[in-house]
Steps between C-alpha positions, in 0.01 A plus 500: 500500500604858439572761765173686439282199572687427824447856635198577710225712342574782746860520385389516135268790580781685681729463197229628264443804723874571503511484119201735477669745742817500289297570185314784677831657603627480142182669375532777762863564403409534132210733589732718710750533218219589258361767735847648545527534124149649481594772750714685249500873561220662307598725216471862608240664282454869435168682483364845433283670762272776378378741769218732396405761758202730477317718750244227558684168473830315458531219246792255500562263209779242480608366162778276377761632258284402201216721626266224616309606811571271795290676764323824585404670820354835595422710802130437445552124544677556831250730673129569511525872571514708185696782660789266588553339157779741409680499836854364541394252769244330278750499212738304722231234552451480124875463451504208749254316274720573199807378691334165582404442137846600379666252734272225371615578146866513608549871434786656697601805295267784407494786256262764639295734279315779684217690337332793672234751400574684177629849569611442859866569568563218748355155553317443825645355818304184423757382248780550753310290755451218247868492403608507863263215583630287212865563589422375853367179345844426347430620146785663315387815321715528188368833377218746558356708220237772511273456199255778589376681192572871477272743319653686203281800433167323485161662441446876514443636851158646562455869560580654162786716385506735797431233762203462733336825605398508862 
């Protein structure tokens, strides 16, 4: 008779369990090596953040370099009170939403484009609050550009040749 037939059934079961344990360990080792390879550092992507500020609201739009919109947020989505939609505090909440979406898409670097009201000399403090909030969230701002339109002459002012008579 062979060795296997001489062994008790309990001993056979113990040997089978040991073989199964060895196979499980081999599977775990291969899974660990695969997961280590899967954890390659993500490629740092670059995006463009458009900040549009008006007297009544702040609109943030994040796009990739091709111009495809990844996410949008505004002051109106962050608050219920109409008078607060254009405040810097609410703009920071909107920028937090943008930051979460950007991290999901792997965006680390940002080009910032700020657009204010046409004819105003400076952009509002809202845009500064948004940029400050994003820099705190570990985004690298590559460049900032003011794309506010400036009037060049425009339509004739009312009041006639000699101005308004009071």
